[in-house]
Predicted model as a PDB file, atoms N, CA, C, CB and O in Angstrom, pLDDT in the B-factor column:
MODEL        1                                                                  
ATOM      1  N   MET A   1      -4.429   6.494  -8.362  1.00 88.00           N  
ATOM      2  CA  MET A   1      -5.592   6.492  -7.515  1.00 88.00           C  
ATOM      3  C   MET A   1      -5.137   6.512  -6.056  1.00 88.00           C  
ATOM      4  CB  MET A   1      -6.488   5.266  -7.810  1.00 88.00           C  
ATOM      5  O   MET A   1      -4.225   5.785  -5.661  1.00 88.00           O  
ATOM      6  N   TRP A   2      -5.782   7.344  -5.283  1.00 93.00           N  
ATOM      7  CA  TRP A   2      -5.492   7.470  -3.855  1.00 93.00           C  
ATOM      8  C   TRP A   2      -6.533   6.683  -3.059  1.00 93.00           C  
ATOM      9  CB  TRP A   2      -5.476   8.967  -3.417  1.00 93.00           C  
ATOM     10  O   TRP A   2      -7.730   6.765  -3.337  1.00 93.00           O  
ATOM     11  N   ILE A   3      -6.064   5.917  -2.063  1.00 94.00           N  
ATOM     12  CA  ILE A   3      -6.963   5.130  -1.222  1.00 94.00           C  
ATOM     13  C   ILE A   3      -6.589   5.358   0.242  1.00 94.00           C  
ATOM     14  CB  ILE A   3      -6.894   3.610  -1.589  1.00 94.00           C  
ATOM     15  O   ILE A   3      -5.410   5.375   0.597  1.00 94.00           O  
ATOM     16  N   SER A   4      -7.608   5.532   1.085  1.00 95.00           N  
ATOM     17  CA  SER A   4      -7.406   5.693   2.517  1.00 95.00           C  
ATOM     18  C   SER A   4      -7.261   4.313   3.159  1.00 95.00           C  
ATOM     19  CB  SER A   4      -8.583   6.485   3.160  1.00 95.00           C  
ATOM     20  O   SER A   4      -8.115   3.446   2.977  1.00 95.00           O  
ATOM     21  N   LEU A   5      -6.168   4.113   3.913  1.00 97.00           N  
ATOM     22  CA  LEU A   5      -5.882   2.845   4.569  1.00 97.00           C  
ATOM     23  C   LEU A   5      -5.465   3.092   6.011  1.00 97.00           C  
ATOM     24  CB  LEU A   5      -4.785   2.071   3.813  1.00 97.00           C  
ATOM     25  O   LEU A   5      -5.268   4.237   6.419  1.00 97.00           O  
ATOM     26  N   THR A   6      -5.329   2.013   6.784  1.00 97.00           N  
ATOM     27  CA  THR A   6      -4.909   2.103   8.181  1.00 97.00           C  
ATOM     28  C   THR A   6      -3.609   1.333   8.355  1.00 97.00           C  
ATOM     29  CB  THR A   6      -6.009   1.555   9.137  1.00 97.00           C  
ATOM     30  O   THR A   6      -3.530   0.155   8.005  1.00 97.00           O  
ATOM     31  N   THR A   7      -2.585   1.998   8.899  1.00 97.00           N  
ATOM     32  CA  THR A   7      -1.309   1.323   9.150  1.00 97.00           C  
ATOM     33  C   THR A   7      -1.461   0.353  10.311  1.00 97.00           C  
ATOM     34  CB  THR A   7      -0.188   2.350   9.445  1.00 97.00           C  
ATOM     35  O   THR A   7      -2.465   0.379  11.024  1.00 97.00           O  
ATOM     36  N   THR A   8      -0.463  -0.503  10.500  1.00 94.00           N  
ATOM     37  CA  THR A   8      -0.534  -1.507  11.561  1.00 94.00           C  
ATOM     38  C   THR A   8      -0.492  -0.889  12.954  1.00 94.00           C  
ATOM     39  CB  THR A   8       0.601  -2.496  11.412  1.00 94.00           C  
ATOM     40  O   THR A   8      -0.854  -1.553  13.926  1.00 94.00           O  
ATOM     41  N   ASN A   9      -0.056   0.373  13.079  1.00 95.00           N  
ATOM     42  CA  ASN A   9      -0.106   1.040  14.389  1.00 95.00           C  
ATOM     43  C   ASN A   9      -1.363   1.905  14.517  1.00 95.00           C  
ATOM     44  CB  ASN A   9       1.157   1.908  14.600  1.00 95.00           C  
ATOM     45  O   ASN A   9      -1.413   2.833  15.325  1.00 95.00           O  
ATOM     46  N   LYS A  10      -2.393   1.581  13.693  1.00 95.00           N  
ATOM     47  CA  LYS A  10      -3.734   2.192  13.749  1.00 95.00           C  
ATOM     48  C   LYS A  10      -3.784   3.654  13.322  1.00 95.00           C  
ATOM     49  CB  LYS A  10      -4.268   2.084  15.136  1.00 95.00           C  
ATOM     50  O   LYS A  10      -4.688   4.381  13.731  1.00 95.00           O  
ATOM     51  N   THR A  11      -2.834   4.095  12.511  1.00 96.00           N  
ATOM     52  CA  THR A  11      -2.829   5.450  11.979  1.00 96.00           C  
ATOM     53  C   THR A  11      -3.462   5.446  10.593  1.00 96.00           C  
ATOM     54  CB  THR A  11      -1.389   6.021  11.928  1.00 96.00           C  
ATOM     55  O   THR A  11      -3.100   4.629   9.746  1.00 96.00           O  
ATOM     56  N   LYS A  12      -4.410   6.362  10.355  1.00 97.00           N  
ATOM     57  CA  LYS A  12      -5.014   6.493   9.031  1.00 97.00           C  
ATOM     58  C   LYS A  12      -4.016   7.169   8.095  1.00 97.00           C  
ATOM     59  CB  LYS A  12      -6.347   7.302   9.098  1.00 97.00           C  
ATOM     60  O   LYS A  12      -3.323   8.107   8.489  1.00 97.00           O  
ATOM     61  N   THR A  13      -3.946   6.693   6.867  1.00 96.00           N  
ATOM     62  CA  THR A  13      -3.064   7.283   5.860  1.00 96.00           C  
ATOM     63  C   THR A  13      -3.730   7.171   4.498  1.00 96.00           C  
ATOM     64  CB  THR A  13      -1.669   6.587   5.853  1.00 96.00           C  
ATOM     65  O   THR A  13      -4.614   6.339   4.296  1.00 96.00           O  
ATOM     66  N   VAL A  14      -3.305   8.005   3.577  1.00 97.00           N  
ATOM     67  CA  VAL A  14      -3.801   7.961   2.203  1.00 97.00           C  
ATOM     68  C   VAL A  14      -2.633   7.571   1.317  1.00 97.00           C  
ATOM     69  CB  VAL A  14      -4.424   9.337   1.760  1.00 97.00           C  
ATOM     70  O   VAL A  14      -1.570   8.188   1.374  1.00 97.00           O  
ATOM     71  N   VAL A  15      -2.830   6.545   0.496  1.00 96.00           N  
ATOM     72  CA  VAL A  15      -1.757   5.990  -0.329  1.00 96.00           C  
ATOM     73  C   VAL A  15      -2.020   6.275  -1.799  1.00 96.00           C  
ATOM     74  CB  VAL A  15      -1.619   4.474  -0.097  1.00 96.00           C  
ATOM     75  O   VAL A  15      -3.123   6.062  -2.302  1.00 96.00           O  
ATOM     76  N   ASP A  16      -0.980   6.765  -2.484  1.00 96.00           N  
ATOM     77  CA  ASP A  16      -1.024   6.991  -3.930  1.00 96.00           C  
ATOM     78  C   ASP A  16      -0.575   5.699  -4.620  1.00 96.00           C  
ATOM     79  CB  ASP A  16      -0.112   8.216  -4.353  1.00 96.00           C  
ATOM     80  O   ASP A  16       0.617   5.393  -4.655  1.00 96.00           O  
ATOM     81  N   PHE A  17      -1.521   4.952  -5.162  1.00 95.00           N  
ATOM     82  CA  PHE A  17      -1.191   3.650  -5.743  1.00 95.00           C  
ATOM     83  C   PHE A  17      -0.469   3.747  -7.082  1.00 95.00           C  
ATOM     84  CB  PHE A  17      -2.442   2.845  -5.915  1.00 95.00           C  
ATOM     85  O   PHE A  17      -0.046   2.722  -7.617  1.00 95.00           O  
ATOM     86  N   SER A  18      -0.316   4.941  -7.638  1.00 94.00           N  
ATOM     87  CA  SER A  18       0.510   5.076  -8.835  1.00 94.00           C  
ATOM     88  C   SER A  18       1.992   4.962  -8.473  1.00 94.00           C  
ATOM     89  CB  SER A  18       0.228   6.423  -9.539  1.00 94.00           C  
ATOM     90  O   SER A  18       2.837   4.798  -9.353  1.00 94.00           O  
ATOM     91  N   LYS A  19       2.306   5.048  -7.183  1.00 96.00           N  
ATOM     92  CA  LYS A  19       3.688   4.947  -6.699  1.00 96.00           C  
ATOM     93  C   LYS A  19       4.005   3.570  -6.109  1.00 96.00           C  
ATOM     94  CB  LYS A  19       3.949   6.019  -5.652  1.00 96.00           C  
ATOM     95  O   LYS A  19       5.145   3.314  -5.721  1.00 96.00           O  
ATOM     96  N   VAL A  20       3.011   2.685  -6.038  1.00 96.00           N  
ATOM     97  CA  VAL A  20       3.201   1.353  -5.456  1.00 96.00           C  
ATOM     98  C   VAL A  20       3.650   0.385  -6.547  1.00 96.00           C  
ATOM     99  CB  VAL A  20       1.890   0.847  -4.777  1.00 96.00           C  
ATOM    100  O   VAL A  20       3.001   0.263  -7.585  1.00 96.00           O  
ATOM    101  N   LEU A  21       4.777  -0.309  -6.301  1.00 96.00           N  
ATOM    102  CA  LEU A  21       5.257  -1.310  -7.261  1.00 96.00           C  
ATOM    103  C   LEU A  21       4.444  -2.588  -7.172  1.00 96.00           C  
ATOM    104  CB  LEU A  21       6.736  -1.619  -7.022  1.00 96.00           C  
ATOM    105  O   LEU A  21       3.998  -3.123  -8.187  1.00 96.00           O  
ATOM    106  N   HIS A  22       4.252  -3.077  -5.947  1.00 95.00           N  
ATOM    107  CA  HIS A  22       3.428  -4.267  -5.758  1.00 95.00           C  
ATOM    108  C   HIS A  22       2.950  -4.366  -4.321  1.00 95.00           C  
ATOM    109  CB  HIS A  22       4.204  -5.528  -6.144  1.00 95.00           C  
ATOM    110  O   HIS A  22       3.474  -3.704  -3.425  1.00 95.00           O  
ATOM    111  N   ALA A  23       1.942  -5.209  -4.120  1.00 95.00           N  
ATOM    112  CA  ALA A  23       1.367  -5.448  -2.796  1.00 95.00           C  
ATOM    113  C   ALA A  23       1.454  -6.938  -2.514  1.00 95.00           C  
ATOM    114  CB  ALA A  23      -0.117  -4.939  -2.706  1.00 95.00           C  
ATOM    115  O   ALA A  23       1.188  -7.769  -3.383  1.00 95.00           O  
ATOM    116  N   ASN A  24       1.834  -7.263  -1.275  1.00 95.00           N  
ATOM    117  CA  ASN A  24       1.963  -8.661  -0.872  1.00 95.00           C  
ATOM    118  C   ASN A  24       1.038  -8.957   0.297  1.00 95.00           C  
ATOM    119  CB  ASN A  24       3.419  -8.990  -0.499  1.00 95.00           C  
ATOM    120  O   ASN A  24       0.883  -8.141   1.205  1.00 95.00           O  
ATOM    121  N   ASP A  25       0.422 -10.144   0.262  1.00 94.00           N  
ATOM    122  CA  ASP A  25      -0.367 -10.590   1.396  1.00 94.00           C  
ATOM    123  C   ASP A  25       0.567 -10.757   2.590  1.00 94.00           C  
ATOM    124  CB  ASP A  25      -1.120 -11.918   1.075  1.00 94.00           C  
ATOM    125  O   ASP A  25       1.691 -11.238   2.440  1.00 94.00           O  
ATOM    126  N   HIS A  26       0.109 -10.366   3.766  1.00 93.00           N  
ATOM    127  CA  HIS A  26       0.919 -10.397   4.977  1.00 93.00           C  
ATOM    128  C   HIS A  26       0.036 -10.899   6.108  1.00 93.00           C  
ATOM    129  CB  HIS A  26       1.524  -8.987   5.307  1.00 93.00           C  
ATOM    130  O   HIS A  26      -1.167 -10.638   6.084  1.00 93.00           O  
ATOM    131  N   PRO A  27       0.580 -11.616   7.115  1.00 93.00           N  
ATOM    132  CA  PRO A  27      -0.261 -12.139   8.195  1.00 93.00           C  
ATOM    133  C   PRO A  27      -1.109 -11.087   8.907  1.00 93.00           C  
ATOM    134  CB  PRO A  27       0.598 -12.819   9.197  1.00 93.00           C  
ATOM    135  O   PRO A  27      -2.201 -11.399   9.381  1.00 93.00           O  
ATOM    136  N   ASN A  28      -0.627  -9.855   8.988  1.00 91.00           N  
ATOM    137  CA  ASN A  28      -1.361  -8.788   9.678  1.00 91.00           C  
ATOM    138  C   ASN A  28      -2.073  -7.841   8.729  1.00 91.00           C  
ATOM    139  CB  ASN A  28      -0.421  -8.002  10.545  1.00 91.00           C  
ATOM    140  O   ASN A  28      -2.541  -6.789   9.165  1.00 91.00           O  
ATOM    141  N   GLY A  29      -2.174  -8.172   7.444  1.00 96.00           N  
ATOM    142  CA  GLY A  29      -2.814  -7.298   6.467  1.00 96.00           C  
ATOM    143  C   GLY A  29      -2.133  -7.383   5.117  1.00 96.00           C  
ATOM    144  O   GLY A  29      -2.104  -8.439   4.485  1.00 96.00           O  
ATOM    145  N   THR A  30      -1.581  -6.249   4.680  1.00 97.00           N  
ATOM    146  CA  THR A  30      -0.936  -6.178   3.369  1.00 97.00           C  
ATOM    147  C   THR A  30       0.357  -5.374   3.461  1.00 97.00           C  
ATOM    148  CB  THR A  30      -1.885  -5.551   2.326  1.00 97.00           C  
ATOM    149  O   THR A  30       0.428  -4.372   4.172  1.00 97.00           O  
ATOM    150  N   GLN A  31       1.375  -5.824   2.734  1.00 97.00           N  
ATOM    151  CA  GLN A  31       2.643  -5.110   2.627  1.00 97.00           C  
ATOM    152  C   GLN A  31       2.645  -4.379   1.285  1.00 97.00           C  
ATOM    153  CB  GLN A  31       3.875  -6.090   2.752  1.00 97.00           C  
ATOM    154  O   GLN A  31       2.491  -5.008   0.238  1.00 97.00           O  
ATOM    155  N   LEU A  32       2.819  -3.052   1.310  1.00 97.00           N  
ATOM    156  CA  LEU A  32       2.897  -2.253   0.092  1.00 97.00           C  
ATOM    157  C   LEU A  32       4.338  -1.859  -0.144  1.00 97.00           C  
ATOM    158  CB  LEU A  32       1.994  -1.001   0.180  1.00 97.00           C  
ATOM    159  O   LEU A  32       4.991  -1.319   0.748  1.00 97.00           O  
ATOM    160  N   VAL A  33       4.843  -2.127  -1.349  1.00 97.00           N  
ATOM    161  CA  VAL A  33       6.222  -1.786  -1.707  1.00 97.00           C  
ATOM    162  C   VAL A  33       6.174  -0.646  -2.714  1.00 97.00           C  
ATOM    163  CB  VAL A  33       6.994  -3.027  -2.291  1.00 97.00           C  
ATOM    164  O   VAL A  33       5.564  -0.765  -3.777  1.00 97.00           O  
ATOM    165  N   PHE A  34       6.825   0.460  -2.366  1.00 97.00           N  
ATOM    166  CA  PHE A  34       6.810   1.664  -3.195  1.00 97.00           C  
ATOM    167  C   PHE A  34       8.036   1.732  -4.091  1.00 97.00           C  
ATOM    168  CB  PHE A  34       6.734   2.911  -2.319  1.00 97.00           C  
ATOM    169  O   PHE A  34       9.040   1.067  -3.839  1.00 97.00           O  
ATOM    170  N   GLU A  35       7.946   2.545  -5.145  1.00 95.00           N  
ATOM    171  CA  GLU A  35       9.075   2.734  -6.052  1.00 95.00           C  
ATOM    172  C   GLU A  35      10.168   3.604  -5.438  1.00 95.00           C  
ATOM    173  CB  GLU A  35       8.598   3.353  -7.352  1.00 95.00           C  
ATOM    174  O   GLU A  35      11.288   3.632  -5.949  1.00 95.00           O  
ATOM    175  N   ALA A  36       9.867   4.305  -4.364  1.00 95.00           N  
ATOM    176  CA  ALA A  36      10.848   5.178  -3.711  1.00 95.00           C  
ATOM    177  C   ALA A  36      11.902   4.347  -2.983  1.00 95.00           C  
ATOM    178  CB  ALA A  36      10.148   6.139  -2.723  1.00 95.00           C  
ATOM    179  O   ALA A  36      11.587   3.321  -2.380  1.00 95.00           O  
ATOM    180  N   MET A  37      13.129   4.789  -3.042  1.00 95.00           N  
ATOM    181  CA  MET A  37      14.233   4.127  -2.358  1.00 95.00           C  
ATOM    182  C   MET A  37      14.610   4.950  -1.122  1.00 95.00           C  
ATOM    183  CB  MET A  37      15.461   3.951  -3.311  1.00 95.00           C  
ATOM    184  O   MET A  37      14.719   6.175  -1.188  1.00 95.00           O  
ATOM    185  N   VAL A  38      14.806   4.262  -0.001  1.00 95.00           N  
ATOM    186  CA  VAL A  38      15.229   4.909   1.243  1.00 95.00           C  
ATOM    187  C   VAL A  38      16.392   4.102   1.822  1.00 95.00           C  
ATOM    188  CB  VAL A  38      14.038   5.012   2.274  1.00 95.00           C  
ATOM    189  O   VAL A  38      16.452   2.888   1.624  1.00 95.00           O  
ATOM    190  N   PRO A  39      17.315   4.753   2.533  1.00 94.00           N  
ATOM    191  CA  PRO A  39      18.435   4.000   3.119  1.00 94.00           C  
ATOM    192  C   PRO A  39      17.975   3.189   4.331  1.00 94.00           C  
ATOM    193  CB  PRO A  39      19.575   4.958   3.526  1.00 94.00           C  
ATOM    194  O   PRO A  39      17.183   3.665   5.145  1.00 94.00           O  
ATOM    195  N   ASP A  40      18.484   1.956   4.441  1.00 92.00           N  
ATOM    196  CA  ASP A  40      18.183   1.154   5.625  1.00 92.00           C  
ATOM    197  C   ASP A  40      19.177   1.510   6.734  1.00 92.00           C  
ATOM    198  CB  ASP A  40      18.237  -0.374   5.295  1.00 92.00           C  
ATOM    199  O   ASP A  40      19.924   2.479   6.598  1.00 92.00           O  
ATOM    200  N   LYS A  41      19.200   0.739   7.834  1.00 93.00           N  
ATOM    201  CA  LYS A  41      20.074   1.060   8.962  1.00 93.00           C  
ATOM    202  C   LYS A  41      21.552   0.970   8.609  1.00 93.00           C  
ATOM    203  CB  LYS A  41      19.778   0.140  10.116  1.00 93.00           C  
ATOM    204  O   LYS A  41      22.392   1.520   9.320  1.00 93.00           O  
ATOM    205  N   ASN A  42      21.883   0.270   7.501  1.00 95.00           N  
ATOM    206  CA  ASN A  42      23.270   0.166   7.031  1.00 95.00           C  
ATOM    207  C   ASN A  42      23.557   1.115   5.874  1.00 95.00           C  
ATOM    208  CB  ASN A  42      23.574  -1.264   6.606  1.00 95.00           C  
ATOM    209  O   ASN A  42      24.572   0.977   5.190  1.00 95.00           O  
ATOM    210  N   SER A  43      22.672   2.069   5.656  1.00 95.00           N  
ATOM    211  CA  SER A  43      22.777   3.062   4.578  1.00 95.00           C  
ATOM    212  C   SER A  43      22.714   2.457   3.181  1.00 95.00           C  
ATOM    213  CB  SER A  43      24.060   3.827   4.722  1.00 95.00           C  
ATOM    214  O   SER A  43      23.204   3.060   2.225  1.00 95.00           O  
ATOM    215  N   ILE A  44      22.125   1.289   3.051  1.00 96.00           N  
ATOM    216  CA  ILE A  44      21.946   0.649   1.753  1.00 96.00           C  
ATOM    217  C   ILE A  44      20.548   1.011   1.234  1.00 96.00           C  
ATOM    218  CB  ILE A  44      22.134  -0.913   1.855  1.00 96.00           C  
ATOM    219  O   ILE A  44      19.562   0.812   1.943  1.00 96.00           O  
ATOM    220  N   PRO A  45      20.452   1.537   0.012  1.00 96.00           N  
ATOM    221  CA  PRO A  45      19.140   1.904  -0.529  1.00 96.00           C  
ATOM    222  C   PRO A  45      18.228   0.676  -0.670  1.00 96.00           C  
ATOM    223  CB  PRO A  45      19.304   2.597  -1.893  1.00 96.00           C  
ATOM    224  O   PRO A  45      18.617  -0.340  -1.245  1.00 96.00           O  
ATOM    225  N   THR A  46      17.027   0.793  -0.139  1.00 96.00           N  
ATOM    226  CA  THR A  46      16.027  -0.267  -0.244  1.00 96.00           C  
ATOM    227  C   THR A  46      14.679   0.369  -0.584  1.00 96.00           C  
ATOM    228  CB  THR A  46      15.938  -1.097   1.084  1.00 96.00           C  
ATOM    229  O   THR A  46      14.478   1.567  -0.386  1.00 96.00           O  
ATOM    230  N   PHE A  47      13.773  -0.438  -1.092  1.00 96.00           N  
ATOM    231  CA  PHE A  47      12.450   0.078  -1.420  1.00 96.00           C  
ATOM    232  C   PHE A  47      11.696   0.435  -0.141  1.00 96.00           C  
ATOM    233  CB  PHE A  47      11.653  -0.952  -2.251  1.00 96.00           C  
ATOM    234  O   PHE A  47      11.813  -0.257   0.870  1.00 96.00           O  
ATOM    235  N   LYS A  48      10.923   1.516  -0.192  1.00 96.00           N  
ATOM    236  CA  LYS A  48      10.082   1.939   0.925  1.00 96.00           C  
ATOM    237  C   LYS A  48       8.937   0.945   1.052  1.00 96.00           C  
ATOM    238  CB  LYS A  48       9.546   3.401   0.720  1.00 96.00           C  
ATOM    239  O   LYS A  48       8.293   0.603   0.060  1.00 96.00           O  
ATOM    240  N   ILE A  49       8.681   0.477   2.279  1.00 96.00           N  
ATOM    241  CA  ILE A  49       7.624  -0.503   2.537  1.00 96.00           C  
ATOM    242  C   ILE A  49       6.669   0.050   3.584  1.00 96.00           C  
ATOM    243  CB  ILE A  49       8.221  -1.861   3.003  1.00 96.00           C  
ATOM    244  O   ILE A  49       7.088   0.682   4.554  1.00 96.00           O  
ATOM    245  N   LEU A  50       5.378  -0.197   3.374  1.00 96.00           N  
ATOM    246  CA  LEU A  50       4.342   0.215   4.317  1.00 96.00           C  
ATOM    247  C   LEU A  50       3.440  -0.985   4.577  1.00 96.00           C  
ATOM    248  CB  LEU A  50       3.519   1.437   3.771  1.00 96.00           C  
ATOM    249  O   LEU A  50       3.006  -1.662   3.645  1.00 96.00           O  
ATOM    250  N   TYR A  51       3.162  -1.241   5.855  1.00 97.00           N  
ATOM    251  CA  TYR A  51       2.252  -2.316   6.233  1.00 97.00           C  
ATOM    252  C   TYR A  51       0.910  -1.705   6.625  1.00 97.00           C  
ATOM    253  CB  TYR A  51       2.842  -3.170   7.401  1.00 97.00           C  
ATOM    254  O   TYR A  51       0.853  -0.763   7.416  1.00 97.00           O  
ATOM    255  N   VAL A  52      -0.162  -2.249   6.066  1.00 98.00           N  
ATOM    256  CA  VAL A  52      -1.512  -1.778   6.383  1.00 98.00           C  
ATOM    257  C   VAL A  52      -2.357  -2.961   6.834  1.00 98.00           C  
ATOM    258  CB  VAL A  52      -2.164  -1.070   5.155  1.00 98.00           C  
ATOM    259  O   VAL A  52      -2.081  -4.106   6.476  1.00 98.00           O  
ATOM    260  N   VAL A  53      -3.402  -2.671   7.634  1.00 97.00           N  
ATOM    261  CA  VAL A  53      -4.220  -3.754   8.188  1.00 97.00           C  
ATOM    262  C   VAL A  53      -5.263  -4.282   7.206  1.00 97.00           C  
ATOM    263  CB  VAL A  53      -4.911  -3.278   9.438  1.00 97.00           C  
ATOM    264  O   VAL A  53      -5.758  -5.396   7.382  1.00 97.00           O  
ATOM    265  N   GLU A  54      -5.604  -3.516   6.188  1.00 97.00           N  
ATOM    266  CA  GLU A  54      -6.599  -3.982   5.209  1.00 97.00           C  
ATOM    267  C   GLU A  54      -6.046  -5.175   4.434  1.00 97.00           C  
ATOM    268  CB  GLU A  54      -6.992  -2.836   4.230  1.00 97.00           C  
ATOM    269  O   GLU A  54      -4.874  -5.205   4.059  1.00 97.00           O  
ATOM    270  N   ARG A  55      -6.911  -6.152   4.206  1.00 96.00           N  
ATOM    271  CA  ARG A  55      -6.524  -7.338   3.435  1.00 96.00           C  
ATOM    272  C   ARG A  55      -6.340  -6.944   1.966  1.00 96.00           C  
ATOM    273  CB  ARG A  55      -7.596  -8.473   3.575  1.00 96.00           C  
ATOM    274  O   ARG A  55      -6.921  -5.967   1.494  1.00 96.00           O  
ATOM    275  N   ILE A  56      -5.538  -7.706   1.272  1.00 94.00           N  
ATOM    276  CA  ILE A  56      -5.233  -7.418  -0.129  1.00 94.00           C  
ATOM    277  C   ILE A  56      -6.503  -7.476  -0.994  1.00 94.00           C  
ATOM    278  CB  ILE A  56      -4.181  -8.414  -0.659  1.00 94.00           C  
ATOM    279  O   ILE A  56      -6.597  -6.753  -1.986  1.00 94.00           O  
ATOM    280  N   GLU A  57      -7.470  -8.316  -0.638  1.00 93.00           N  
ATOM    281  CA  GLU A  57      -8.718  -8.412  -1.398  1.00 93.00           C  
ATOM    282  C   GLU A  57      -9.518  -7.110  -1.311  1.00 93.00           C  
ATOM    283  CB  GLU A  57      -9.565  -9.587  -0.885  1.00 93.00           C  
ATOM    284  O   GLU A  57     -10.145  -6.702  -2.288  1.00 93.00           O  
ATOM    285  N   VAL A  58      -9.500  -6.461  -0.149  1.00 93.00           N  
ATOM    286  CA  VAL A  58     -10.216  -5.190   0.038  1.00 93.00           C  
ATOM    287  C   VAL A  58      -9.559  -4.094  -0.811  1.00 93.00           C  
ATOM    288  CB  VAL A  58     -10.230  -4.778   1.548  1.00 93.00           C  
ATOM    289  O   VAL A  58     -10.251  -3.294  -1.441  1.00 93.00           O  
ATOM    290  N   ILE A  59      -8.232  -4.063  -0.823  1.00 94.00           N  
ATOM    291  CA  ILE A  59      -7.500  -3.075  -1.623  1.00 94.00           C  
ATOM    292  C   ILE A  59      -7.747  -3.317  -3.107  1.00 94.00           C  
ATOM    293  CB  ILE A  59      -5.983  -3.131  -1.314  1.00 94.00           C  
ATOM    294  O   ILE A  59      -7.961  -2.374  -3.870  1.00 94.00           O  
ATOM    295  N   GLU A  60      -7.716  -4.579  -3.511  1.00 92.00           N  
ATOM    296  CA  GLU A  60      -7.965  -4.919  -4.913  1.00 92.00           C  
ATOM    297  C   GLU A  60      -9.353  -4.450  -5.354  1.00 92.00           C  
ATOM    298  CB  GLU A  60      -7.826  -6.437  -5.128  1.00 92.00           C  
ATOM    299  O   GLU A  60      -9.507  -3.902  -6.446  1.00 92.00           O  
ATOM    300  N   LYS A  61     -10.344  -4.660  -4.521  1.00 91.00           N  
ATOM    301  CA  LYS A  61     -11.704  -4.232  -4.847  1.00 91.00           C  
ATOM    302  C   LYS A  61     -11.785  -2.707  -4.975  1.00 91.00           C  
ATOM    303  CB  LYS A  61     -12.690  -4.728  -3.776  1.00 91.00           C  
ATOM    304  O   LYS A  61     -12.465  -2.200  -5.867  1.00 91.00           O  
ATOM    305  N   ALA A  62     -11.103  -1.978  -4.099  1.00 90.00           N  
ATOM    306  CA  ALA A  62     -11.115  -0.516  -4.150  1.00 90.00           C  
ATOM    307  C   ALA A  62     -10.415   0.013  -5.401  1.00 90.00           C  
ATOM    308  CB  ALA A  62     -10.449   0.059  -2.904  1.00 90.00           C  
ATOM    309  O   ALA A  62     -10.757   1.088  -5.895  1.00 90.00           O  
ATOM    310  N   LEU A  63      -9.444  -0.732  -5.912  1.00 89.00           N  
ATOM    311  CA  LEU A  63      -8.693  -0.286  -7.092  1.00 89.00           C  
ATOM    312  C   LEU A  63      -9.403  -0.591  -8.412  1.00 89.00           C  
ATOM    313  CB  LEU A  63      -7.330  -0.935  -7.098  1.00 89.00           C  
ATOM    314  O   LEU A  63      -9.053  -0.025  -9.448  1.00 89.00           O  
ATOM    315  N   ARG A  64     -10.389  -1.472  -8.382  1.00 87.00           N  
ATOM    316  CA  ARG A  64     -11.099  -1.814  -9.620  1.00 87.00           C  
ATOM    317  C   ARG A  64     -11.861  -0.618 -10.148  1.00 87.00           C  
ATOM    318  CB  ARG A  64     -12.058  -2.986  -9.390  1.00 87.00           C  
ATOM    319  O   ARG A  64     -12.411   0.177  -9.386  1.00 87.00           O  
ATOM    320  N   ALA A  65     -11.883  -0.502 -11.465  1.00 67.00           N  
ATOM    321  CA  ALA A  65     -12.607   0.605 -12.104  1.00 67.00           C  
ATOM    322  C   ALA A  65     -14.110   0.428 -11.899  1.00 67.00           C  
ATOM    323  CB  ALA A  65     -12.273   0.683 -13.622  1.00 67.00           C  
ATOM    324  O   ALA A  65     -14.630  -0.687 -11.943  1.00 67.00           O  
ATOM    325  N   LYS A  66     -14.777   1.516 -11.679  1.00 71.00           N  
ATOM    326  CA  LYS A  66     -16.228   1.499 -11.530  1.00 71.00           C  
ATOM    327  C   LYS A  66     -16.870   1.678 -12.907  1.00 71.00           C  
ATOM    328  CB  LYS A  66     -16.703   2.613 -10.544  1.00 71.00           C  
ATOM    329  O   LYS A  66     -16.351   2.407 -13.752  1.00 71.00           O  
ATOM    330  N   LYS A  67     -18.004   1.005 -13.124  1.00 67.00           N  
ATOM    331  CA  LYS A  67     -18.725   1.176 -14.385  1.00 67.00           C  
ATOM    332  C   LYS A  67     -19.425   2.531 -14.387  1.00 67.00           C  
ATOM    333  CB  LYS A  67     -19.750   0.027 -14.602  1.00 67.00           C  
ATOM    334  O   LYS A  67     -19.966   2.966 -13.370  1.00 67.00           O  
ATOM    335  N   ALA A  68     -19.408   3.177 -15.520  1.00 63.00           N  
ATOM    336  CA  ALA A  68     -20.084   4.474 -15.654  1.00 63.00           C  
ATOM    337  C   ALA A  68     -21.585   4.247 -15.689  1.00 63.00           C  
ATOM    338  CB  ALA A  68     -19.611   5.230 -16.937  1.00 63.00           C  
ATOM    339  O   ALA A  68     -22.080   3.328 -16.342  1.00 63.00           O  
ATOM    340  N   ARG A  69     -22.300   5.109 -14.969  1.00 67.00           N  
ATOM    341  CA  ARG A  69     -23.765   5.036 -14.991  1.00 67.00           C  
ATOM    342  C   ARG A  69     -24.294   5.965 -16.065  1.00 67.00           C  
ATOM    343  CB  ARG A  69     -24.370   5.402 -13.606  1.00 67.00           C  
ATOM    344  O   ARG A  69     -23.693   6.994 -16.373  1.00 67.00           O  
ATOM    345  N   ARG A  70     -25.425   5.583 -16.626  1.00 65.00           N  
ATOM    346  CA  ARG A  70     -26.043   6.419 -17.643  1.00 65.00           C  
ATOM    347  C   ARG A  70     -27.243   7.122 -17.085  1.00 65.00           C  
ATOM    348  CB  ARG A  70     -26.432   5.602 -18.854  1.00 65.00           C  
ATOM    349  O   ARG A  70     -27.902   7.879 -17.799  1.00 65.00           O  
TER     350      ARG A  70                                                      
ENDMDL                                                                          
END                                                                             
């Protein structure tokens, strides 16, 4: 599922949550940890992290399945 979020530098982005390993509550919003590995400043592979301003409760609500209407 793709969700539109805002990064901490106020840039809109769309996140593919099938690629997110986990989300952590953060003082400025939410920290998203992806399954992708990227080299850090010491060339050591680390998980890709993205900080967004939306609270984890808002993201959780957006990820919940909607009931089908009849």
